[in-house]
C-alpha beads as a LAMMPS data file, in Angstrom:
LAMMPS data file: protein, C-alpha beads

440 atoms
439 bonds

1 atom types
1 bond types

-500.0 500.0 xlo xhi
-500.0 500.0 ylo yhi
-500.0 500.0 zlo zhi

Masses

1 110.0

Atoms # bond

1 1 1 -37.808 -0.331 -6.843
2 1 1 -36.242 -0.251 -3.147
3 1 1 -37.307 3.101 -1.423
4 1 1 -34.163 4.581 0.320
5 1 1 -34.186 4.483 4.271
6 1 1 -33.769 7.243 6.672
7 1 1 -31.622 6.775 9.657
8 1 1 -29.744 3.322 8.692
9 1 1 -27.101 4.040 10.767
10 1 1 -29.325 4.358 14.085
11 1 1 -30.589 0.337 13.670
12 1 1 -29.041 -2.010 15.502
13 1 1 -26.588 -4.828 13.720
14 1 1 -29.049 -6.783 13.823
15 1 1 -31.850 -4.285 11.942
16 1 1 -29.312 -3.544 9.627
17 1 1 -28.842 -7.113 8.743
18 1 1 -32.718 -7.496 8.614
19 1 1 -33.005 -4.769 6.266
20 1 1 -30.359 -5.558 3.846
21 1 1 -30.993 -9.127 3.431
22 1 1 -34.984 -8.557 2.652
23 1 1 -34.581 -5.579 0.543
24 1 1 -31.562 -6.897 -1.438
25 1 1 -30.828 -10.129 -1.556
26 1 1 -32.599 -13.286 -3.153
27 1 1 -32.610 -15.607 -0.417
28 1 1 -32.466 -13.268 3.039
29 1 1 -32.298 -16.757 5.407
30 1 1 -29.185 -17.597 3.464
31 1 1 -27.685 -14.264 4.061
32 1 1 -28.059 -13.814 7.535
33 1 1 -26.550 -16.970 8.050
34 1 1 -23.822 -15.923 5.976
35 1 1 -23.269 -12.860 7.742
36 1 1 -23.261 -14.014 10.947
37 1 1 -21.299 -17.358 10.395
38 1 1 -18.185 -14.780 10.165
39 1 1 -18.817 -13.129 13.622
40 1 1 -16.123 -13.726 15.793
41 1 1 -17.610 -15.722 19.051
42 1 1 -15.585 -13.547 21.344
43 1 1 -18.074 -10.632 21.996
44 1 1 -15.757 -8.000 22.909
45 1 1 -13.099 -8.869 19.651
46 1 1 -16.015 -8.688 17.594
47 1 1 -17.223 -5.080 19.466
48 1 1 -13.959 -3.576 18.326
49 1 1 -14.208 -4.990 14.734
50 1 1 -17.581 -3.391 14.582
51 1 1 -16.072 0.063 15.705
52 1 1 -13.314 0.518 13.453
53 1 1 -16.075 1.747 10.714
54 1 1 -19.867 2.830 10.715
55 1 1 -22.478 0.287 9.569
56 1 1 -20.755 -2.858 10.058
57 1 1 -22.736 -5.913 9.650
58 1 1 -19.872 -8.610 9.545
59 1 1 -16.296 -9.278 9.305
60 1 1 -14.737 -10.155 5.670
61 1 1 -11.505 -12.388 6.006
62 1 1 -8.562 -12.500 3.736
63 1 1 -5.889 -15.064 4.158
64 1 1 -2.493 -13.926 6.233
65 1 1 0.344 -16.111 5.282
66 1 1 3.874 -15.952 6.044
67 1 1 6.836 -15.559 3.270
68 1 1 9.879 -16.742 5.243
69 1 1 13.942 -16.576 4.716
70 1 1 14.037 -12.672 3.899
71 1 1 17.421 -11.616 4.828
72 1 1 17.486 -7.708 4.778
73 1 1 20.248 -5.661 6.010
74 1 1 21.986 -9.028 7.801
75 1 1 18.306 -9.863 9.691
76 1 1 16.326 -12.597 8.736
77 1 1 12.544 -11.864 8.480
78 1 1 9.410 -13.876 8.020
79 1 1 7.293 -11.729 6.109
80 1 1 3.471 -11.353 7.184
81 1 1 1.245 -11.095 3.949
82 1 1 -2.476 -10.501 3.716
83 1 1 -4.202 -11.059 0.347
84 1 1 -6.769 -13.146 -1.640
85 1 1 -4.530 -13.581 -4.703
86 1 1 -2.812 -17.109 -5.224
87 1 1 0.949 -17.394 -5.855
88 1 1 1.818 -13.998 -4.455
89 1 1 2.944 -15.324 -1.198
90 1 1 4.495 -18.617 -2.657
91 1 1 6.579 -15.947 -5.364
92 1 1 8.048 -13.867 -2.582
93 1 1 9.096 -17.122 -0.645
94 1 1 10.677 -18.081 -3.643
95 1 1 12.391 -14.860 -4.162
96 1 1 13.713 -14.519 -0.571
97 1 1 15.004 -18.111 -1.058
98 1 1 16.771 -17.081 -4.028
99 1 1 18.256 -14.154 -2.521
100 1 1 19.201 -15.555 0.940
101 1 1 21.851 -17.563 -0.974
102 1 1 23.432 -14.465 -2.780
103 1 1 23.667 -11.958 0.287
104 1 1 20.093 -11.433 0.891
105 1 1 18.571 -7.860 0.345
106 1 1 19.894 -4.315 1.459
107 1 1 17.260 -1.257 1.942
108 1 1 18.239 2.083 3.042
109 1 1 15.675 4.772 4.161
110 1 1 16.066 8.251 2.187
111 1 1 14.100 10.429 3.170
112 1 1 11.063 10.486 5.643
113 1 1 9.543 13.847 4.752
114 1 1 5.465 14.084 4.480
115 1 1 3.595 16.794 2.452
116 1 1 0.425 18.636 3.827
117 1 1 -0.894 21.685 1.886
118 1 1 -3.189 24.704 2.704
119 1 1 -5.189 25.786 -0.429
120 1 1 -6.316 29.161 -0.633
121 1 1 -7.682 32.146 -2.854
122 1 1 -5.959 35.561 -2.280
123 1 1 -6.997 38.063 -4.600
124 1 1 -4.259 40.939 -4.607
125 1 1 -0.374 41.609 -4.452
126 1 1 1.768 38.551 -4.462
127 1 1 4.749 40.342 -2.797
128 1 1 2.713 41.490 -0.018
129 1 1 1.548 38.007 0.441
130 1 1 4.457 36.815 0.774
131 1 1 5.943 39.164 3.468
132 1 1 2.436 38.469 5.385
133 1 1 3.625 34.456 5.454
134 1 1 7.094 35.351 6.046
135 1 1 5.754 37.362 9.332
136 1 1 3.050 35.502 10.026
137 1 1 5.300 32.051 10.518
138 1 1 5.909 32.240 14.163
139 1 1 2.341 32.467 15.036
140 1 1 1.423 29.669 13.227
141 1 1 4.047 27.168 14.599
142 1 1 3.123 29.028 18.184
143 1 1 -0.510 28.615 17.836
144 1 1 -0.010 24.834 16.624
145 1 1 2.127 23.783 19.579
146 1 1 -0.641 21.740 21.553
147 1 1 -0.910 19.881 18.375
148 1 1 2.625 19.603 17.666
149 1 1 4.329 19.395 21.435
150 1 1 3.969 15.604 21.908
151 1 1 5.277 15.018 18.354
152 1 1 8.308 17.480 19.013
153 1 1 9.299 15.725 22.204
154 1 1 9.719 12.474 19.948
155 1 1 12.048 14.163 17.324
156 1 1 9.435 15.214 15.090
157 1 1 6.893 18.086 14.027
158 1 1 6.546 20.636 11.753
159 1 1 9.920 21.145 9.554
160 1 1 9.047 23.862 6.784
161 1 1 6.396 26.052 5.862
162 1 1 6.411 27.858 2.992
163 1 1 4.101 29.806 0.063
164 1 1 3.524 28.398 -3.350
165 1 1 2.270 30.567 -5.960
166 1 1 -0.138 28.442 -8.329
167 1 1 -1.735 31.232 -10.633
168 1 1 -0.338 29.600 -13.634
169 1 1 -3.234 27.042 -12.868
170 1 1 -5.843 28.856 -11.424
171 1 1 -6.643 32.926 -10.875
172 1 1 -5.370 34.070 -7.190
173 1 1 -4.890 30.278 -5.943
174 1 1 -1.730 29.951 -3.686
175 1 1 -1.016 27.314 -1.473
176 1 1 0.810 27.161 2.123
177 1 1 3.155 24.117 1.350
178 1 1 4.300 22.462 4.994
179 1 1 6.511 19.459 5.717
180 1 1 6.475 17.127 8.712
181 1 1 8.552 14.467 10.334
182 1 1 5.804 12.001 12.071
183 1 1 8.471 9.584 13.462
184 1 1 6.691 5.967 13.811
185 1 1 3.188 7.278 12.973
186 1 1 1.957 7.665 9.654
187 1 1 0.692 10.944 10.897
188 1 1 -2.619 11.531 8.767
189 1 1 -4.504 12.926 12.136
190 1 1 -1.217 15.196 13.106
191 1 1 -0.874 16.552 9.907
192 1 1 -4.578 17.197 8.999
193 1 1 -4.905 18.718 12.324
194 1 1 -1.806 21.233 11.890
195 1 1 -3.108 22.472 8.695
196 1 1 -6.604 23.394 10.035
197 1 1 -4.977 25.035 12.757
198 1 1 -2.444 26.828 10.337
199 1 1 -5.766 27.664 8.256
200 1 1 -7.502 29.302 10.872
201 1 1 -4.610 31.396 12.306
202 1 1 -3.728 32.621 8.422
203 1 1 -7.324 33.797 8.081
204 1 1 -7.242 35.448 11.394
205 1 1 -3.902 36.992 11.319
206 1 1 -4.833 38.655 7.529
207 1 1 -7.530 40.280 9.132
208 1 1 -4.897 42.657 11.268
209 1 1 -2.442 42.644 8.987
210 1 1 -1.908 46.285 7.883
211 1 1 -0.352 46.505 4.966
212 1 1 -3.306 44.325 3.721
213 1 1 -6.391 46.402 1.475
214 1 1 -9.755 44.735 2.696
215 1 1 -10.009 42.942 -0.178
216 1 1 -6.521 41.355 0.610
217 1 1 -7.449 40.604 4.129
218 1 1 -10.354 38.509 3.000
219 1 1 -8.158 34.756 2.541
220 1 1 -10.598 32.288 1.280
221 1 1 -9.668 28.782 2.460
222 1 1 -10.588 26.376 0.096
223 1 1 -9.242 23.179 2.141
224 1 1 -6.649 21.968 4.269
225 1 1 -5.331 18.475 3.839
226 1 1 -2.359 15.867 3.615
227 1 1 -0.575 14.916 0.699
228 1 1 -0.365 11.227 -0.513
229 1 1 2.381 12.084 -2.894
230 1 1 5.269 11.857 -0.680
231 1 1 8.632 11.605 -3.067
232 1 1 10.839 12.571 -0.259
233 1 1 9.786 10.046 2.159
234 1 1 11.419 7.109 -0.062
235 1 1 13.154 3.940 0.548
236 1 1 15.529 1.750 -1.762
237 1 1 15.803 -1.933 -1.530
238 1 1 17.994 -3.631 -3.801
239 1 1 19.899 -6.987 -4.520
240 1 1 22.855 -7.788 -6.371
241 1 1 25.495 -10.790 -7.585
242 1 1 27.943 -12.170 -9.643
243 1 1 26.088 -12.913 -13.149
244 1 1 27.158 -16.268 -12.848
245 1 1 25.777 -16.852 -9.580
246 1 1 22.242 -16.783 -11.673
247 1 1 22.566 -20.134 -12.628
248 1 1 19.342 -22.069 -11.596
249 1 1 17.468 -21.267 -14.672
250 1 1 17.358 -24.542 -17.056
251 1 1 18.241 -24.284 -20.242
252 1 1 19.233 -20.979 -19.860
253 1 1 22.658 -19.581 -19.219
254 1 1 22.907 -16.678 -16.338
255 1 1 24.220 -13.965 -19.118
256 1 1 20.974 -15.036 -21.163
257 1 1 18.839 -14.629 -17.655
258 1 1 20.427 -11.709 -16.540
259 1 1 20.023 -9.741 -19.884
260 1 1 16.471 -11.093 -20.254
261 1 1 15.874 -9.584 -17.038
262 1 1 17.239 -6.292 -17.578
263 1 1 15.341 -5.835 -20.675
264 1 1 12.331 -6.553 -19.099
265 1 1 12.595 -3.917 -17.092
266 1 1 13.559 -1.949 -20.031
267 1 1 10.403 -2.223 -21.389
268 1 1 8.572 -1.340 -18.516
269 1 1 10.092 1.731 -17.948
270 1 1 9.398 2.502 -21.746
271 1 1 5.962 1.282 -22.241
272 1 1 3.133 2.246 -19.837
273 1 1 0.852 -0.668 -20.837
274 1 1 3.668 -2.806 -19.622
275 1 1 4.450 -0.777 -16.854
276 1 1 1.120 -0.639 -15.431
277 1 1 1.171 -4.442 -14.918
278 1 1 4.320 -4.494 -14.038
279 1 1 3.650 -2.074 -10.963
280 1 1 0.988 -4.012 -10.201
281 1 1 2.993 -6.878 -9.057
282 1 1 5.362 -4.892 -6.962
283 1 1 2.311 -4.010 -5.282
284 1 1 1.044 -7.331 -4.911
285 1 1 3.785 -7.467 -2.384
286 1 1 3.751 -4.268 -1.444
287 1 1 0.133 -4.023 -0.114
288 1 1 0.201 -7.336 1.350
289 1 1 2.653 -6.444 4.234
290 1 1 1.251 -2.974 4.235
291 1 1 -2.483 -4.579 5.098
292 1 1 -1.128 -6.924 7.336
293 1 1 0.477 -4.371 9.561
294 1 1 -2.437 -2.146 9.356
295 1 1 -1.299 0.618 7.137
296 1 1 -3.107 2.148 4.410
297 1 1 -2.810 0.561 1.133
298 1 1 -4.803 2.745 -0.772
299 1 1 -2.576 5.796 -0.080
300 1 1 0.446 3.744 -0.665
301 1 1 -1.123 2.925 -4.008
302 1 1 -1.846 6.436 -5.108
303 1 1 1.843 7.958 -3.975
304 1 1 3.437 4.802 -5.257
305 1 1 1.671 5.754 -9.118
306 1 1 2.294 8.956 -8.801
307 1 1 6.080 8.472 -8.053
308 1 1 6.310 6.088 -11.049
309 1 1 4.933 9.288 -13.603
310 1 1 7.418 11.857 -12.030
311 1 1 8.889 11.879 -15.124
312 1 1 5.871 12.820 -16.944
313 1 1 5.157 9.201 -18.306
314 1 1 4.138 6.367 -16.130
315 1 1 7.505 4.030 -15.906
316 1 1 8.693 1.212 -14.089
317 1 1 9.232 1.345 -10.054
318 1 1 12.159 -1.191 -10.524
319 1 1 15.677 -0.725 -12.044
320 1 1 18.185 -3.588 -13.280
321 1 1 21.709 -3.072 -14.885
322 1 1 24.760 -5.344 -15.253
323 1 1 27.944 -3.913 -14.667
324 1 1 31.383 -5.224 -14.497
325 1 1 30.069 -8.823 -14.434
326 1 1 27.440 -7.995 -11.448
327 1 1 23.539 -8.193 -12.019
328 1 1 21.928 -5.390 -9.939
329 1 1 18.469 -4.884 -9.200
330 1 1 16.753 -2.293 -7.440
331 1 1 13.754 -0.148 -6.153
332 1 1 12.820 3.524 -5.373
333 1 1 9.451 3.634 -3.860
334 1 1 7.658 6.426 -1.534
335 1 1 6.321 4.883 1.499
336 1 1 4.698 6.674 4.388
337 1 1 3.950 4.183 6.892
338 1 1 3.293 4.000 10.511
339 1 1 4.038 1.327 13.397
340 1 1 2.075 3.668 15.954
341 1 1 -1.194 4.859 15.762
342 1 1 -4.429 3.804 13.599
343 1 1 -5.402 0.245 13.967
344 1 1 -1.455 -0.741 15.095
345 1 1 -2.981 -0.877 18.915
346 1 1 -6.483 -2.010 18.145
347 1 1 -6.044 -4.462 16.050
348 1 1 -5.115 -7.856 16.880
349 1 1 -3.546 -9.296 13.778
350 1 1 -1.923 -6.340 13.139
351 1 1 -0.098 -6.514 16.430
352 1 1 0.559 -9.616 15.629
353 1 1 2.260 -9.162 12.588
354 1 1 4.050 -6.443 13.394
355 1 1 5.673 -8.605 16.441
356 1 1 6.267 -11.467 13.840
357 1 1 8.690 -8.727 12.122
358 1 1 10.199 -7.824 15.424
359 1 1 8.676 -4.780 16.117
360 1 1 10.233 -2.667 13.567
361 1 1 10.338 1.367 13.535
362 1 1 8.758 2.728 10.629
363 1 1 11.700 3.367 8.936
364 1 1 12.501 -0.747 8.990
365 1 1 9.137 -1.185 8.030
366 1 1 9.534 1.085 5.269
367 1 1 12.566 -1.327 3.933
368 1 1 10.800 -4.408 4.448
369 1 1 8.110 -3.376 2.598
370 1 1 10.044 -2.135 -0.259
371 1 1 11.806 -5.239 -0.014
372 1 1 8.577 -7.321 -0.792
373 1 1 7.890 -5.241 -3.679
374 1 1 11.067 -5.948 -5.194
375 1 1 11.147 -9.602 -4.282
376 1 1 7.607 -9.976 -5.808
377 1 1 8.558 -8.200 -8.934
378 1 1 11.953 -10.042 -9.012
379 1 1 9.675 -13.397 -9.179
380 1 1 7.352 -12.049 -11.458
381 1 1 10.094 -10.800 -13.959
382 1 1 11.763 -14.465 -13.641
383 1 1 8.699 -16.287 -14.590
384 1 1 8.152 -14.164 -17.385
385 1 1 11.261 -14.730 -19.142
386 1 1 11.724 -18.191 -18.264
387 1 1 8.755 -20.395 -18.102
388 1 1 6.034 -17.671 -18.609
389 1 1 3.655 -16.362 -15.590
390 1 1 0.856 -18.711 -16.016
391 1 1 2.510 -21.934 -15.343
392 1 1 3.450 -20.936 -11.367
393 1 1 0.161 -19.068 -10.856
394 1 1 -2.363 -21.824 -12.649
395 1 1 -0.205 -24.354 -10.111
396 1 1 -1.389 -21.999 -7.349
397 1 1 -4.862 -21.684 -8.725
398 1 1 -5.623 -25.022 -9.115
399 1 1 -7.286 -25.424 -5.252
400 1 1 -9.164 -22.639 -5.766
401 1 1 -10.571 -23.988 -9.242
402 1 1 -11.170 -26.898 -7.261
403 1 1 -12.659 -26.021 -4.297
404 1 1 -15.109 -23.971 -7.157
405 1 1 -16.361 -27.208 -8.580
406 1 1 -17.374 -28.561 -5.062
407 1 1 -15.682 -31.942 -5.216
408 1 1 -15.050 -34.508 -2.229
409 1 1 -11.791 -34.602 -0.439
410 1 1 -11.300 -38.123 -2.461
411 1 1 -11.483 -36.535 -5.812
412 1 1 -9.748 -32.957 -4.698
413 1 1 -6.975 -35.223 -3.516
414 1 1 -7.033 -37.601 -7.312
415 1 1 -7.115 -33.811 -9.330
416 1 1 -4.328 -32.079 -7.369
417 1 1 -2.119 -35.530 -7.974
418 1 1 -3.044 -35.420 -12.006
419 1 1 -2.421 -31.911 -12.016
420 1 1 0.893 -32.007 -10.229
421 1 1 3.097 -32.142 -13.708
422 1 1 0.267 -31.024 -16.386
423 1 1 -1.051 -27.476 -17.052
424 1 1 -3.571 -26.465 -15.476
425 1 1 -6.866 -24.607 -16.817
426 1 1 -10.492 -24.506 -15.710
427 1 1 -11.437 -26.264 -18.707
428 1 1 -8.608 -28.972 -18.084
429 1 1 -9.733 -29.618 -14.442
430 1 1 -13.705 -29.836 -15.398
431 1 1 -12.820 -32.595 -18.089
432 1 1 -10.783 -34.517 -15.365
433 1 1 -13.303 -34.420 -12.985
434 1 1 -15.764 -35.717 -15.378
435 1 1 -13.386 -38.461 -16.221
436 1 1 -13.004 -39.134 -12.318
437 1 1 -16.741 -39.455 -11.928
438 1 1 -19.069 -42.366 -13.065
439 1 1 -21.389 -42.229 -15.692
440 1 1 -24.984 -40.798 -14.388

Bonds

1 1 1 2
2 1 2 3
3 1 3 4
4 1 4 5
5 1 5 6
6 1 6 7
7 1 7 8
8 1 8 9
9 1 9 10
10 1 10 11
11 1 11 12
12 1 12 13
13 1 13 14
14 1 14 15
15 1 15 16
16 1 16 17
17 1 17 18
18 1 18 19
19 1 19 20
20 1 20 21
21 1 21 22
22 1 22 23
23 1 23 24
24 1 24 25
25 1 25 26
26 1 26 27
27 1 27 28
28 1 28 29
29 1 29 30
30 1 30 31
31 1 31 32
32 1 32 33
33 1 33 34
34 1 34 35
35 1 35 36
36 1 36 37
37 1 37 38
38 1 38 39
39 1 39 40
40 1 40 41
41 1 41 42
42 1 42 43
43 1 43 44
44 1 44 45
45 1 45 46
46 1 46 47
47 1 47 48
48 1 48 49
49 1 49 50
50 1 50 51
51 1 51 52
52 1 52 53
53 1 53 54
54 1 54 55
55 1 55 56
56 1 56 57
57 1 57 58
58 1 58 59
59 1 59 60
60 1 60 61
61 1 61 62
62 1 62 63
63 1 63 64
64 1 64 65
65 1 65 66
66 1 66 67
67 1 67 68
68 1 68 69
69 1 69 70
70 1 70 71
71 1 71 72
72 1 72 73
73 1 73 74
74 1 74 75
75 1 75 76
76 1 76 77
77 1 77 78
78 1 78 79
79 1 79 80
80 1 80 81
81 1 81 82
82 1 82 83
83 1 83 84
84 1 84 85
85 1 85 86
86 1 86 87
87 1 87 88
88 1 88 89
89 1 89 90
90 1 90 91
91 1 91 92
92 1 92 93
93 1 93 94
94 1 94 95
95 1 95 96
96 1 96 97
97 1 97 98
98 1 98 99
99 1 99 100
100 1 100 101
101 1 101 102
102 1 102 103
103 1 103 104
104 1 104 105
105 1 105 106
106 1 106 107
107 1 107 108
108 1 108 109
109 1 109 110
110 1 110 111
111 1 111 112
112 1 112 113
113 1 113 114
114 1 114 115
115 1 115 116
116 1 116 117
117 1 117 118
118 1 118 119
119 1 119 120
120 1 120 121
121 1 121 122
122 1 122 123
123 1 123 124
124 1 124 125
125 1 125 126
126 1 126 127
127 1 127 128
128 1 128 129
129 1 129 130
130 1 130 131
131 1 131 132
132 1 132 133
133 1 133 134
134 1 134 135
135 1 135 136
136 1 136 137
137 1 137 138
138 1 138 139
139 1 139 140
140 1 140 141
141 1 141 142
142 1 142 143
143 1 143 144
144 1 144 145
145 1 145 146
146 1 146 147
147 1 147 148
148 1 148 149
149 1 149 150
150 1 150 151
151 1 151 152
152 1 152 153
153 1 153 154
154 1 154 155
155 1 155 156
156 1 156 157
157 1 157 158
158 1 158 159
159 1 159 160
160 1 160 161
161 1 161 162
162 1 162 163
163 1 163 164
164 1 164 165
165 1 165 166
166 1 166 167
167 1 167 168
168 1 168 169
169 1 169 170
170 1 170 171
171 1 171 172
172 1 172 173
173 1 173 174
174 1 174 175
175 1 175 176
176 1 176 177
177 1 177 178
178 1 178 179
179 1 179 180
180 1 180 181
181 1 181 182
182 1 182 183
183 1 183 184
184 1 184 185
185 1 185 186
186 1 186 187
187 1 187 188
188 1 188 189
189 1 189 190
190 1 190 191
191 1 191 192
192 1 192 193
193 1 193 194
194 1 194 195
195 1 195 196
196 1 196 197
197 1 197 198
198 1 198 199
199 1 199 200
200 1 200 201
201 1 201 202
202 1 202 203
203 1 203 204
204 1 204 205
205 1 205 206
206 1 206 207
207 1 207 208
208 1 208 209
209 1 209 210
210 1 210 211
211 1 211 212
212 1 212 213
213 1 213 214
214 1 214 215
215 1 215 216
216 1 216 217
217 1 217 218
218 1 218 219
219 1 219 220
220 1 220 221
221 1 221 222
222 1 222 223
223 1 223 224
224 1 224 225
225 1 225 226
226 1 226 227
227 1 227 228
228 1 228 229
229 1 229 230
230 1 230 231
231 1 231 232
232 1 232 233
233 1 233 234
234 1 234 235
235 1 235 236
236 1 236 237
237 1 237 238
238 1 238 239
239 1 239 240
240 1 240 241
241 1 241 242
242 1 242 243
243 1 243 244
244 1 244 245
245 1 245 246
246 1 246 247
247 1 247 248
248 1 248 249
249 1 249 250
250 1 250 251
251 1 251 252
252 1 252 253
253 1 253 254
254 1 254 255
255 1 255 256
256 1 256 257
257 1 257 258
258 1 258 259
259 1 259 260
260 1 260 261
261 1 261 262
262 1 262 263
263 1 263 264
264 1 264 265
265 1 265 266
266 1 266 267
267 1 267 268
268 1 268 269
269 1 269 270
270 1 270 271
271 1 271 272
272 1 272 273
273 1 273 274
274 1 274 275
275 1 275 276
276 1 276 277
277 1 277 278
278 1 278 279
279 1 279 280
280 1 280 281
281 1 281 282
282 1 282 283
283 1 283 284
284 1 284 285
285 1 285 286
286 1 286 287
287 1 287 288
288 1 288 289
289 1 289 290
290 1 290 291
291 1 291 292
292 1 292 293
293 1 293 294
294 1 294 295
295 1 295 296
296 1 296 297
297 1 297 298
298 1 298 299
299 1 299 300
300 1 300 301
301 1 301 302
302 1 302 303
303 1 303 304
304 1 304 305
305 1 305 306
306 1 306 307
307 1 307 308
308 1 308 309
309 1 309 310
310 1 310 311
311 1 311 312
312 1 312 313
313 1 313 314
314 1 314 315
315 1 315 316
316 1 316 317
317 1 317 318
318 1 318 319
319 1 319 320
320 1 320 321
321 1 321 322
322 1 322 323
323 1 323 324
324 1 324 325
325 1 325 326
326 1 326 327
327 1 327 328
328 1 328 329
329 1 329 330
330 1 330 331
331 1 331 332
332 1 332 333
333 1 333 334
334 1 334 335
335 1 335 336
336 1 336 337
337 1 337 338
338 1 338 339
339 1 339 340
340 1 340 341
341 1 341 342
342 1 342 343
343 1 343 344
344 1 344 345
345 1 345 346
346 1 346 347
347 1 347 348
348 1 348 349
349 1 349 350
350 1 350 351
351 1 351 352
352 1 352 353
353 1 353 354
354 1 354 355
355 1 355 356
356 1 356 357
357 1 357 358
358 1 358 359
359 1 359 360
360 1 360 361
361 1 361 362
362 1 362 363
363 1 363 364
364 1 364 365
365 1 365 366
366 1 366 367
367 1 367 368
368 1 368 369
369 1 369 370
370 1 370 371
371 1 371 372
372 1 372 373
373 1 373 374
374 1 374 375
375 1 375 376
376 1 376 377
377 1 377 378
378 1 378 379
379 1 379 380
380 1 380 381
381 1 381 382
382 1 382 383
383 1 383 384
384 1 384 385
385 1 385 386
386 1 386 387
387 1 387 388
388 1 388 389
389 1 389 390
390 1 390 391
391 1 391 392
392 1 392 393
393 1 393 394
394 1 394 395
395 1 395 396
396 1 396 397
397 1 397 398
398 1 398 399
399 1 399 400
400 1 400 401
401 1 401 402
402 1 402 403
403 1 403 404
404 1 404 405
405 1 405 406
406 1 406 407
407 1 407 408
408 1 408 409
409 1 409 410
410 1 410 411
411 1 411 412
412 1 412 413
413 1 413 414
414 1 414 415
415 1 415 416
416 1 416 417
417 1 417 418
418 1 418 419
419 1 419 420
420 1 420 421
421 1 421 422
422 1 422 423
423 1 423 424
424 1 424 425
425 1 425 426
426 1 426 427
427 1 427 428
428 1 428 429
429 1 429 430
430 1 430 431
431 1 431 432
432 1 432 433
433 1 433 434
434 1 434 435
435 1 435 436
436 1 436 437
437 1 437 438
438 1 438 439
439 1 439 440
């Protein structure tokens, strides 16, 4: 059994690598080579990456791809996407081209409100607590002025503070429910700083509130934290066209294709087992752009999946219908994103991705990301209701299979050519490679 270590964070990067390689890998010298191979040769750039997180030993690369030809609100974008899954960028590009010729995507921000809460225990008269919160609101805001001033000058700040009685779920449990506008910042640090100041003010002011009994004065703050569930930080993206314009499918009439698409969405609305995979496909597109632009894809994932279950059953994030001969396909998704702060001014690739997107505001980035999710879902459903998902996916996966088999460049070209018009599977590629190689 490997013994635990004290003071690991105080070791140098070289010492951390030596320790982990010697104790947790079979070939310590090879481990060191792999880790150092992925260091950036620019020492200043490498130091920047080392300081993003703690205990850094190397960099972990993901491909950065481009999906071109996204027409959004009359403007053409090239979409940067950071993702490891084959076929995602190709599917997004195909959907973008399809809708480029049919009017493009329309996107609208429906709201930008973000939420944070001070969770506390109060043992006393709820009416007195309500009166206290109403009286203390100006003090809450004035005490936080040093935090909110800069945000307010940009047009943001605290937009509401209200008391929520949650004693139905836990004895003596209340919340200070607060909403915020953070303009072009995602705003997590701003919101959390405000909430911690609110909590401090709440406890201090309670001690001096004359109407409280000694027990009521002792408000216990459990925690102060933003919520990643942001149902009012919402964006809608949509496409539509006459049904007869859906005319690219072989052996399928436009109306049949449209009806199958509507039914596919209806199944994802009704069946949670399907909805999870349906929405995972949406998040393939969403996460790839969120990651490329330095935003928190875990927060976006949590908020989107919570929103998908807001009616009490997990369901589709996208919607489809046919009305008066027109096919409509749309998504509404909560997205708390930023284009300033965090990695946006530190990570060179994030800066480049935002530059490629023509330096969008947070509202514009919300629209772009929602479109990426809608496009990905359209591409996936289109494959599912026509040729099936595996045909296109396995074509894109072919290179990964070939590279796993450690083939020569000549063999790789031969295999790629052989499977140009054939179904792809790992077993089929192995068999084809055996035929290519002379008997031993």
